[in-house]
C-alpha positions as CSV (number, residue, x, y, z in Angstrom):
1,M,0.0,0.0,0.0
2,S,1.6,3.2,-1.0
3,V,1.2,6.5,0.8
4,V,1.1,9.7,-1.3
5,L,2.4,12.8,0.6
6,V,0.6,15.9,-0.6
7,P,2.4,19.1,0.5
8,R,0.2,21.4,2.6
9,S,-0.6,24.7,1.0
10,D,0.3,26.7,4.2
11,V,3.9,25.3,4.1
12,S,4.4,26.6,0.6
13,E,3.1,30.0,1.7
14,F,5.5,30.0,4.7
15,R,8.5,29.3,2.4
16,K,7.5,32.2,0.2
17,R,7.3,34.5,3.2
18,Y,10.6,33.2,4.6
19,K,12.4,34.1,1.4
20,W,11.0,37.6,1.6
21,M,12.0,37.9,5.3
22,A,15.5,36.7,4.5
23,L,15.7,39.2,1.6
24,V,14.6,42.0,3.9
25,A,17.0,40.9,6.6
26,F,19.8,40.7,4.1
27,V,19.0,44.2,2.7
28,A,18.9,45.6,6.3
29,F,22.2,43.9,7.1
30,M,23.8,45.3,4.0
31,V,22.5,48.8,4.8
32,L,24.0,48.5,8.3
33,V,27.3,47.3,6.7
34,V,27.4,50.2,4.3
35,R,26.5,52.6,7.0
36,L,29.2,51.2,9.3
37,F,31.7,51.4,6.5
38,Q,30.7,55.0,5.9
39,L,31.1,55.8,9.6
40,Q,34.2,53.8,10.3
41,V,36.1,54.2,7.1
42,I,34.9,57.0,4.9
43,E,33.9,59.5,7.7
44,G,35.8,57.8,10.5
45,A,38.5,60.4,10.8
46,E,36.0,63.3,10.9
47,Y,34.0,61.6,13.7
48,R,37.1,60.7,15.6
49,N,38.1,64.4,15.5
50,T,34.7,65.5,16.6
51,A,34.8,63.1,19.6
52,H,38.3,64.2,20.3
53,E,37.3,67.9,20.2
54,N,34.5,67.1,22.7
55,I,37.0,66.2,25.4
56,I,40.0,68.2,24.3
57,R,39.9,72.0,24.5
58,R,42.4,74.6,23.4
59,I,42.9,77.2,26.0
60,N,44.3,80.5,24.8
61,L,47.5,81.8,26.5
62,P,47.7,85.6,26.6
63,T,50.5,87.3,24.8
64,T,52.5,90.3,26.2
65,R,52.0,93.6,24.5
66,G,55.2,95.4,23.3
67,V,56.9,98.0,25.3
68,I,57.1,101.7,24.1
69,R,60.3,103.6,25.0
70,D,61.5,107.1,24.4
71,A,64.6,108.0,22.5
72,Y,66.8,107.4,25.6
73,G,65.2,104.1,26.7
74,R,62.7,105.3,29.3
75,V,59.6,103.1,29.4
76,L,56.5,105.1,28.3
77,A,54.1,102.1,28.0
78,S,54.3,98.6,29.3
79,S,52.1,95.8,30.7
80,R,51.5,95.0,34.4
81,P,49.6,92.2,36.0
82,A,46.1,93.1,37.2
83,H,44.4,90.7,39.7
84,N,40.7,90.2,39.0
85,V,38.5,88.0,41.3
86,Y,35.8,85.7,39.9
87,I,33.3,83.7,42.0
88,V,31.5,80.5,41.1
89,P,27.9,81.2,42.5
90,G,27.1,77.6,43.3
91,R,30.3,77.2,45.4
92,V,30.2,80.5,47.4
93,M,26.5,80.1,48.1
94,P,25.5,76.3,48.2
95,S,22.2,77.3,49.8
96,A,21.1,78.9,46.6
97,R,21.6,75.8,44.5
98,P,18.6,73.9,42.9
99,V,17.0,71.0,44.8
100,K,18.9,68.3,42.8
101,H,22.2,70.0,43.7
102,R,21.6,70.6,47.4
103,R,24.7,71.1,49.5
104,R,26.3,68.5,51.7
105,K,26.0,68.9,55.5
106,D,29.7,69.9,55.7
107,E,29.4,72.5,52.9
108,A,28.7,76.0,54.2
109,D,28.2,79.3,52.4
110,T,31.4,81.3,52.0
111,F,29.7,84.3,50.5
112,P,29.8,86.4,53.8
113,R,33.6,85.8,54.1
114,V,34.2,86.5,50.4
115,A,32.1,89.7,50.6
116,D,34.0,90.9,53.6
117,T,37.4,90.2,52.1
118,L,36.5,92.1,48.9
119,R,35.4,95.1,51.0
120,L,31.9,95.1,49.4
121,N,29.6,97.8,50.7
122,P,26.0,96.9,51.7
123,D,24.6,97.9,48.3
124,E,27.2,95.9,46.4
125,R,26.7,92.9,48.7
126,S,22.9,92.8,48.3
127,R,23.1,93.2,44.5
128,L,25.7,90.4,44.2
129,E,23.7,88.1,46.5
130,A,20.5,88.7,44.4
131,R,22.5,87.9,41.2
132,I,23.8,84.7,42.7
133,R,20.3,83.5,43.7
134,E,19.0,84.4,40.2
135,V,21.7,82.5,38.2
136,C,21.4,79.4,40.6
137,A,17.6,79.2,40.2
138,T,17.8,77.0,37.1
139,D,17.7,73.2,37.8
140,D,20.1,72.2,35.0
141,D,23.6,70.6,34.8
142,R,24.7,73.5,32.6
143,S,23.2,76.2,34.8
144,P,25.1,79.5,35.0
145,C,25.3,78.7,38.7
146,W,28.5,76.9,37.9
147,R,30.0,79.6,35.5
148,P,32.4,82.1,37.1
149,I,31.3,85.7,37.2
150,L,33.6,88.7,37.5
151,V,33.2,90.6,40.8
152,R,36.2,92.9,41.2
153,E,38.8,94.1,38.8
154,D,42.4,95.2,39.6
155,L,42.4,94.3,43.3
156,A,44.7,95.9,45.8
157,R,47.6,93.9,46.9
158,D,46.4,93.5,50.4
159,I,43.1,92.0,49.2
160,V,44.9,89.6,46.9
161,A,47.2,88.5,49.8
162,E,44.2,87.9,52.1
163,L,42.3,85.9,49.5
164,R,45.3,83.6,48.8
165,Q,46.2,83.3,52.5
166,H,42.6,82.1,53.4
167,E,41.8,80.2,50.3
168,T,39.8,77.5,52.0
169,E,37.6,80.0,53.9
170,N,37.0,81.8,50.6
171,A,36.0,78.7,48.6
172,G,34.5,79.5,45.2
173,A,36.5,82.7,44.8
174,E,39.4,82.6,42.3
175,I,42.0,85.2,41.5
176,V,42.9,85.6,37.8
177,S,45.9,87.6,36.7
178,V,45.6,89.4,33.4
179,P,48.0,91.9,31.7
180,V,46.8,95.5,31.5
181,R,48.5,98.4,29.9
182,Y,50.4,100.7,32.2
183,Y,51.7,104.2,31.5
184,P,54.3,105.2,34.2
185,F,54.4,108.9,33.1
186,K,50.5,109.1,33.3
187,N,49.3,112.2,31.5
188,L,52.6,113.0,29.9
189,G,52.5,112.5,26.2
190,S,49.0,110.9,26.4
191,H,47.7,112.1,23.0
192,M,50.9,110.9,21.3
193,L,50.9,107.5,23.0
194,G,47.2,107.0,23.1
195,Y,45.6,104.1,25.0
196,V,44.2,100.6,24.6
197,G,40.6,99.7,25.0
198,E,38.3,96.6,24.8
199,I,37.6,95.8,21.2
200,D,34.1,96.9,20.3
201,K,31.4,94.8,18.4
202,E,31.9,96.6,15.1
203,R,35.6,95.8,15.1
204,L,35.1,92.3,16.3
205,D,32.5,91.7,13.5
206,H,35.2,92.8,11.1
207,F,37.6,90.1,12.4
208,H,34.8,87.6,13.0
209,P,32.8,87.5,9.7
210,E,29.7,85.3,9.3
211,G,30.6,81.6,9.6
212,Y,33.8,82.4,11.5
213,E,33.2,79.6,14.1
214,L,32.9,77.0,11.3
215,M,36.2,78.0,9.7
216,T,39.4,76.0,10.0
217,A,42.4,77.3,11.9
218,E,44.1,78.3,8.7
219,E,41.0,80.2,7.4
220,K,40.7,82.0,10.8
221,A,44.3,83.0,10.6
222,K,43.7,84.7,7.3
223,V,40.7,86.8,8.3
224,N,41.9,87.4,11.9
225,P,45.7,87.2,11.8
226,L,46.2,88.7,15.3
227,G,43.6,86.4,16.9
228,Y,41.2,89.0,18.3
229,D,38.4,87.6,20.4
230,V,35.7,88.7,22.8
231,G,37.1,90.7,25.6
232,D,40.4,91.5,24.0
233,S,42.0,94.9,24.0
234,M,43.5,96.8,21.1
235,G,45.0,100.2,20.5
236,A,42.3,102.9,20.5
237,T,44.3,106.1,19.7
238,G,47.8,107.3,19.2
239,I,50.8,105.1,18.7
240,E,49.0,102.3,20.4
241,R,46.5,102.2,17.6
242,A,48.7,103.1,14.6
243,W,51.3,100.5,15.5
244,E,48.9,97.8,16.8
245,S,50.1,95.1,14.5
246,H,53.7,95.4,15.9
247,L,52.7,95.9,19.5
248,R,50.1,93.2,19.9
249,G,52.0,89.9,19.4
250,H,50.3,86.5,18.9
251,R,48.6,84.6,21.7
252,G,49.5,80.9,22.3
253,W,47.5,77.9,23.4
254,E,47.6,74.7,25.3
255,K,45.4,71.6,25.3
256,R,43.4,70.4,28.2
257,V,40.9,67.5,28.9
258,V,37.4,68.4,29.9
259,D,34.4,66.3,31.1
260,A,30.8,66.5,29.9
261,H,30.2,69.5,32.2
262,G,33.2,71.4,30.8
263,R,35.3,71.0,33.9
264,Y,39.0,70.5,33.4
265,R,40.5,67.1,34.2
266,A,44.1,66.3,35.1
267,G,46.2,63.3,35.9
268,P,47.9,60.5,33.9
269,E,44.6,59.2,32.4
270,A,43.8,62.7,31.0
271,A,47.3,63.2,29.8
272,R,47.1,60.0,27.7
273,L,44.2,61.5,25.7
274,L,46.2,64.5,24.6
275,D,48.1,64.4,21.3
276,E,51.1,66.4,20.3
277,P,51.7,69.3,20.2
278,L,50.4,70.0,23.6
279,R,51.3,73.7,23.8
280,Q,52.2,76.6,21.6
281,E,54.0,79.4,23.4
282,P,52.7,83.0,22.9
283,I,54.8,85.4,20.8
284,P,55.3,88.7,22.6
285,G,54.7,91.9,20.7
286,R,57.5,94.0,19.3
287,D,58.9,96.9,21.3
288,L,59.0,100.5,19.8
289,R,61.8,103.0,20.3
290,L,60.4,106.5,19.7
291,T,62.2,109.7,18.6
292,V,60.7,111.7,21.4
293,D,62.4,112.8,24.6
294,I,60.0,112.4,27.5
295,E,62.2,114.7,29.7
296,L,61.8,117.5,27.1
297,T,58.0,116.8,27.1
298,A,58.0,117.1,30.9
299,A,59.8,120.5,30.5
300,I,57.1,121.6,28.0
301,E,54.4,120.6,30.5
302,K,56.1,122.7,33.1
303,A,56.4,125.7,30.8
304,M,52.7,125.5,29.8
305,R,51.4,125.0,33.4
306,V,50.0,128.6,33.6
307,H,47.9,128.2,30.4
308,L,44.6,126.4,30.1
309,S,44.9,125.0,26.6
310,G,47.4,124.7,23.8
311,A,50.0,122.7,22.0
312,A,53.7,122.5,21.4
313,V,55.8,120.7,18.9
314,V,59.6,120.2,18.7
315,V,61.1,118.7,15.6
316,D,64.7,118.0,14.5
317,V,65.1,120.3,11.4
318,R,67.8,117.9,10.0
319,T,65.7,114.7,10.0
320,G,62.1,115.5,10.6
321,R,62.1,113.4,13.7
322,L,59.7,114.6,16.4
323,L,61.4,115.3,19.7
324,A,58.2,116.3,21.5
325,L,54.4,116.4,20.9
326,Y,52.4,118.1,23.6
327,S,48.7,118.9,23.8
328,K,46.8,120.5,26.7
329,P,44.6,119.6,28.4
330,D,45.4,115.9,28.5
331,F,44.2,112.8,30.2
332,D,45.6,109.8,32.1
333,P,45.6,106.8,29.7
334,N,45.7,104.5,32.7
335,D,42.1,105.5,33.4
336,L,41.0,104.7,29.8
337,S,42.8,101.4,29.3
338,G,40.5,99.4,31.5
339,G,43.0,98.5,34.2
340,G,40.9,100.1,37.0
341,G,37.7,98.4,35.9
342,K,34.7,99.4,33.7
343,A,33.2,101.7,36.3
344,R,36.4,103.8,36.5
345,L,36.6,103.8,32.7
346,R,33.0,105.1,32.3
347,E,33.6,107.8,35.0
348,A,36.8,109.0,33.3
349,M,35.2,109.1,29.8
350,N,32.1,111.0,31.0
351,K,34.3,113.5,32.7
352,L,36.5,114.1,29.7
353,A,33.5,114.3,27.3
354,R,32.0,117.1,29.4
355,D,35.1,119.2,29.5
356,S,34.7,122.2,27.2
357,L,38.5,122.4,26.7
358,R,38.3,119.1,24.7
359,P,41.0,117.1,26.5
360,L,40.6,114.2,24.1
361,L,41.4,116.3,21.1
362,D,45.0,116.2,20.0
363,K,45.7,119.9,19.3
364,T,49.1,119.2,17.7
365,M,47.5,117.6,14.6
366,T,43.8,117.2,14.8
367,G,42.9,120.8,15.7
368,A,43.4,123.4,13.0
369,F,43.8,127.1,13.9
370,Q,44.4,130.5,12.2
371,P,48.2,130.9,12.2
372,G,48.1,134.7,12.4
373,S,51.4,136.5,11.8
374,T,53.4,133.2,11.8
375,F,52.1,132.9,8.2
376,K,53.7,136.2,7.1
377,P,57.1,134.6,6.1
378,F,55.4,132.6,3.4
379,S,53.6,135.6,2.1
380,A,56.9,137.5,2.0
381,M,58.5,134.5,0.2
382,A,55.8,134.6,-2.4
383,G,56.5,138.3,-3.1
384,L,60.2,137.5,-3.5
385,E,59.8,134.5,-5.7
386,R,57.3,136.3,-8.0
387,K,59.5,139.4,-8.0
388,R,56.5,141.6,-7.4
389,I,58.1,143.6,-4.6
390,N,61.5,145.1,-3.8
391,P,62.4,143.9,-0.3
392,E,64.4,147.1,0.4
393,E,61.6,149.4,-0.7
394,R,59.7,151.0,2.3
395,E,56.0,151.1,2.7
396,R,54.2,153.6,4.9
397,C,52.2,152.2,7.9
398,D,49.7,154.6,9.5
399,G,48.1,151.9,11.6
400,F,45.4,151.0,9.0
401,I,44.6,150.8,5.4
402,S,41.3,151.5,3.6
403,F,40.2,149.1,1.0
404,G,36.7,149.3,-0.5
405,H,34.3,149.9,2.3
406,R,36.5,148.2,5.0
407,I,39.3,149.3,7.2
408,F,42.1,146.8,7.7
409,R,44.1,147.6,10.8
410,C,47.6,147.2,12.1
411,T,48.5,146.8,15.8
412,H,50.7,150.0,15.7
413,V,51.8,152.9,13.6
414,H,55.1,151.6,12.3
415,G,56.0,154.4,9.9
416,R,58.0,153.5,6.9
417,V,59.3,149.9,6.9
418,N,60.9,147.5,4.5
419,M,60.3,143.7,4.3
420,R,62.9,142.8,7.0
421,E,61.5,145.4,9.4
422,A,57.9,144.4,8.6
423,I,58.6,140.8,9.6
424,A,60.5,141.9,12.7
425,Q,57.7,144.3,13.8
426,S,54.9,142.3,12.4
427,C,53.4,145.1,10.4
428,N,50.1,144.2,8.9
429,V,49.9,147.2,6.6
430,Y,53.1,146.2,4.8
431,F,51.6,142.7,4.1
432,F,48.3,144.1,3.1
433,K,50.0,146.1,0.4
434,L,52.2,143.1,-0.5
435,A,49.1,140.9,-0.9
436,Q,47.6,143.4,-3.4
437,A,50.8,143.3,-5.4
438,V,51.3,139.5,-5.3
439,D,47.7,138.1,-5.3
440,L,46.4,135.1,-3.5
441,D,47.4,132.2,-5.7
442,P,51.2,132.8,-5.5
443,I,50.9,133.0,-1.7
444,A,48.9,129.8,-1.5
445,S,51.4,128.1,-3.9
446,V,54.4,129.0,-1.7
447,A,52.6,127.9,1.4
448,S,51.9,124.6,-0.3
449,E,55.6,124.2,-1.1
450,F,56.2,124.1,2.6
451,G,53.5,121.5,3.3
452,L,50.7,123.8,4.5
453,G,47.2,122.8,3.6
454,Q,48.2,119.1,3.5
455,K,48.3,116.3,6.0
456,T,51.8,115.6,7.2
457,G,51.3,111.8,7.0
458,L,52.3,111.1,10.7
459,G,49.2,108.9,11.0
460,I,49.1,108.3,14.8
461,N,45.9,110.3,15.3
462,P,43.2,111.8,13.0
463,E,45.0,114.6,11.2
464,S,43.5,117.8,9.9
465,P,44.9,119.1,6.5
466,G,44.3,122.6,7.6
467,N,43.3,125.1,4.9
468,N,45.5,126.9,2.4
469,P,42.8,128.7,0.3
470,N,43.4,130.0,-3.3
471,R,41.2,131.9,-5.7
472,S,39.4,128.7,-6.8
473,W,38.6,127.7,-3.3
474,Y,37.0,131.1,-2.5
475,T,35.3,131.3,-5.9
476,L,33.5,128.0,-5.3
477,R,32.7,128.8,-1.7
478,Y,31.3,132.3,-2.4
479,R,29.6,131.5,-5.8
480,G,32.0,133.4,-8.0
481,Q,32.2,136.5,-5.9
482,F,35.9,136.7,-5.1
483,R,36.9,139.7,-3.0
484,T,40.4,141.1,-2.7
485,G,39.8,141.3,1.1
486,F,40.2,137.5,1.1
487,T,43.8,137.9,-0.2
488,L,44.6,140.6,2.5
489,N,43.4,138.3,5.3
490,S,45.2,135.3,4.0
491,A,48.5,137.3,3.7
492,I,48.5,137.7,7.5
493,G,47.3,134.2,8.4
494,Q,43.7,135.1,9.0
495,G,40.3,134.4,7.3
496,A,40.0,130.9,6.0
497,T,43.7,130.1,6.4
498,T,44.3,127.4,9.1
499,V,47.2,125.2,10.1
500,T,48.0,122.6,12.7
501,P,51.0,123.1,15.0
502,L,52.6,120.1,13.5
503,Q,52.3,121.5,10.0
504,L,53.7,124.8,11.1
505,A,56.7,123.2,12.9
506,L,57.6,121.2,9.8
507,A,57.3,124.3,7.6
508,Y,59.6,126.3,9.9
509,A,62.0,123.4,10.0
510,A,62.1,123.6,6.2
511,I,62.9,127.3,6.4
512,A,65.7,126.5,8.8
513,N,67.2,123.7,6.8
514,G,67.1,125.3,3.3
515,G,63.8,124.2,2.0
516,T,63.6,120.4,2.7
517,V,60.1,119.3,3.9
518,Y,60.3,116.0,5.8
519,I,57.6,113.5,6.5
520,P,57.5,113.6,10.4
521,Q,58.9,110.5,12.1
522,I,58.0,109.4,15.6
523,V,59.1,105.8,15.7
524,R,62.8,105.4,15.4
525,A,63.0,101.6,15.5
526,V,61.1,98.4,16.1
527,E,62.9,96.1,18.6
528,T,62.5,92.6,19.8
529,S,61.9,91.9,23.5
530,D,65.6,91.3,24.1
531,G,66.5,94.7,22.7
532,A,67.7,93.7,19.2
533,V,66.7,96.1,16.4
534,A,64.3,94.4,14.1
535,Q,63.6,97.4,11.8
536,D,65.2,100.8,11.7
537,F,63.5,103.8,10.1
538,A,65.5,106.4,8.2
539,P,64.3,110.0,7.7
540,R,62.1,110.5,4.7
541,V,61.9,113.6,2.6
542,R,58.5,114.7,1.4
543,Q,59.4,117.4,-1.0
544,K,61.9,120.2,-1.7
545,A,60.4,123.7,-1.6
546,Q,61.0,125.4,-5.0
547,V,62.2,128.7,-3.6
548,A,65.5,130.5,-4.3
549,P,68.2,130.3,-1.5
550,E,68.3,134.1,-1.6
551,S,64.6,134.3,-0.7
552,L,65.2,131.9,2.3
553,T,68.2,134.0,3.4
554,R,66.1,137.2,3.5
555,I,63.3,135.5,5.4
556,T,65.6,133.9,8.0
557,D,67.3,137.3,8.5
558,G,63.9,138.9,9.2
559,L,63.0,136.0,11.7
560,H,66.3,136.6,13.5
561,A,65.4,140.3,13.9
562,V,62.1,139.4,15.5
563,V,63.9,138.0,18.5
564,N,67.2,139.8,18.5
565,E,66.6,143.4,17.5
566,A,65.1,146.1,19.7
567,H,62.0,146.6,17.5
568,G,61.4,142.9,17.2
569,T,58.1,141.7,18.7
570,A,59.8,138.9,20.7
571,F,62.8,141.1,21.8
572,P,61.3,141.9,25.3
573,V,61.2,138.2,26.2
574,R,64.4,136.9,24.6
575,D,67.1,135.1,26.4
576,P,70.5,136.5,25.5
577,A,72.1,133.1,26.1
578,L,70.0,131.6,23.4
579,D,70.5,132.0,19.6
580,I,66.9,131.9,18.3
581,S,65.1,133.0,15.2
582,G,61.3,133.0,15.1
583,K,58.0,134.7,14.5
584,T,55.2,135.7,16.9
585,G,51.6,135.5,16.0
586,T,48.3,136.7,17.5
587,A,45.4,135.2,15.6
588,Q,41.8,136.5,15.9
589,T,39.3,133.6,16.3
590,G,36.2,135.3,14.9
591,Y,34.2,134.4,18.0
592,V,30.9,136.3,18.2
593,L,29.6,136.9,21.7
594,S,25.9,136.1,22.3
595,G,23.7,136.9,25.2
596,K,23.2,133.2,26.0
597,D,26.9,132.5,26.6
598,D,28.4,132.0,30.0
599,P,30.3,135.3,30.7
600,R,33.5,133.5,32.0
601,Q,33.5,131.1,29.0
602,A,32.7,133.9,26.6
603,W,35.6,136.0,27.9
604,Y,38.0,133.1,27.3
605,N,36.6,132.1,23.8
606,S,36.8,135.7,22.6
607,R,40.5,136.0,23.3
608,D,43.0,135.6,20.4
609,H,45.2,132.5,19.9
610,A,48.8,133.2,20.8
611,W,51.6,131.7,18.6
612,F,55.3,131.5,18.4
613,A,57.2,129.6,15.7
614,A,61.0,129.4,15.9
615,F,64.2,127.5,15.2
616,A,67.4,127.3,17.1
617,P,70.3,127.8,17.1
618,A,69.8,130.5,14.5
619,K,73.3,130.1,12.9
620,S,73.2,126.3,12.8
621,P,69.6,125.2,13.3
622,E,68.9,121.9,15.2
623,I,65.3,122.2,16.2
624,A,62.1,123.9,15.2
625,V,59.7,124.8,18.0
626,V,56.0,125.8,17.6
627,V,53.9,126.9,20.6
628,L,50.2,127.6,20.5
629,V,48.4,129.0,23.5
630,E,44.8,128.5,22.7
631,H,42.9,131.7,23.5
632,G,46.0,132.9,25.2
633,G,45.8,136.6,24.0
634,S,49.1,137.9,22.7
635,G,51.8,135.8,20.9
636,P,54.8,137.9,22.1
637,T,53.8,137.9,25.8
638,Q,52.2,134.4,26.1
639,A,53.5,132.0,23.5
640,A,57.0,133.3,23.0
641,P,58.2,132.9,26.7
642,V,57.0,129.3,26.6
643,A,59.0,128.6,23.4
644,M,62.1,130.3,24.9
645,Q,61.9,128.1,27.9
646,I,61.5,125.0,25.7
647,V,64.7,125.9,23.7
648,R,66.5,126.6,27.0
649,D,65.4,123.2,28.4
650,Y,66.4,121.5,25.2
651,T,69.9,123.1,25.4
652,R,70.2,122.2,29.0
653,L,69.3,118.5,28.4
654,Q,71.7,118.3,25.4
655,A,74.5,119.9,27.5
656,A,74.0,117.4,30.3
657,R,74.1,114.5,27.9
658,N,77.2,115.8,26.1
659,N,78.9,116.8,29.4
660,T,79.3,120.4,28.2
661,A,79.0,123.7,30.2
662,P,75.4,124.5,31.4
663,L,73.7,127.7,30.4
664,P,73.7,130.7,32.8
665,P,70.5,131.3,34.7
666,A,67.6,132.7,32.7
667,P,67.0,136.4,33.2
668,K,64.1,137.4,35.5
669,R,61.3,139.2,33.7
670,P,58.1,141.0,34.9
671,P,54.8,139.1,34.4
672,P,53.6,139.4,30.8
673,A,50.9,141.9,29.8
674,P,47.6,140.4,28.7
675,H,47.8,142.0,25.2
676,G,50.1,143.7,22.8
677,G,52.0,143.1,19.5
678,H,51.8,140.3,16.9
């Protein structure tokens, strides 16, 4: 008997399903294999780097900003350590922590002790306590309760010592030392040196363009070569700003292991996770050696102590190197560089901004003023060069001249004077007549030959070009209605003619050296931190004034008479021991008094600017000196004595350095009169 086995229909169906299940499992397995291959082989290095970066963090190491020294090695700007204290809210006040992070029984609040050590007043204490409780209110592992917050900046040494001595009693408080800029001479030379300040958002956005965080280290180095970051400082004004790329240096870094909460881990196990290189040392900034003499600057400050506002410039006529730049009133850059904290910075800035004498304005190059009679040598030179006048011919001065419907006045009745006597006595009438004979354009052209009406190119602070107007300038400004009175005013340095003290000093230096106009130099050399010269800067000539030597000789002869002959405007304040040539100037400001003005301020603003421009020694010039006493009154009585004292101090300092005989004592003089002469 045979048995016939007939396959069941459900078994066949199961086999079909099994095949599909096996196919699905195979496909899923292959997908996993492909994905694992992608993760482990193709993208393995990228994910390993990501995992590595999650536990390895680069910590920036601050660099040291370069030192600025004067021509004789005295430190004008350096860095000092400032001690700031940070607290971790959850550690100084465990009682403020969220429920899941409640303190242990043996963990007490250290906040009262920390507050006492930091000398917090009741208001500061209550505000800090409220802030701690606010930041610790979040029940989160990454709560700001565990992030340090800044409490005090630039701590006194006794507070630092007490915090370190009682470290266990002040748990949660940490002292962090940071370098801050320090200016040992304080206000002296503050406009020239400038100051550093925290980088603002606009500047930071320039160095951190969109997508900066996603860039590679090489890409970041291209757009942000100096590595600026949030909270960094950079030069804000003066040399600190202009030479920022040399002074700043490059920060370094070191690698550290962090856990999931961002806390640093140390020990052998953590060290094994670190790969080479472990550290890159910071590169300190380069040092700068200036051309200025801070002792001479201190002497200028002393000579200017009786005046409210003004400027002084001393330049080497043979090289164009600046020996002193002084602007008054000034400021203490230590207050503005953030070393004393943000509260002190805000207070100092608000005080300076409210001062009507504009202490933040660099009057040596940013401010432009009518030069008054110090401009007359250039008008005289224009007459000589165009051969429109005979320098020996005498013109009559009756104290005024009528032109059209206006009276143009002189300070005195000088009688009949030639060019030399007109320069010495500062006769306006002579130069009014000269202006009619020469015209405006030749005068403006000669002034331009000596660099007036143009920026000098020093570049450490915003620089005014001044104004050296010609016919075209007036025609455009007054819609084609040029008036001869414009020429008369320009010839005596009034009207629209303006200069900066720096421009005028370089122009008189060119008169003294035979017509060479230099580009002013204030940085002599860039040096490494060990004193080696990395880059030395030679003097640079800007242009050679196209004037005849005979014209310069006649002008310098007249300038010598200003100081050394009895009728000269500076003769009453001369020092017989000094050989000086120069020109006084008293420039009207055009201030119009209104009934709303404060009487005391109106009296000051209505006074003339007092000038004196000179070079010395007259026979073999070394320096040119320009002094501006803003709203000082009379050039001969206010500015000239200051310039005489500056030349005297320069000579004294040079004699001491060269071990030569000192000068005899300066002659005693009666106090200067408030007005008189040009």
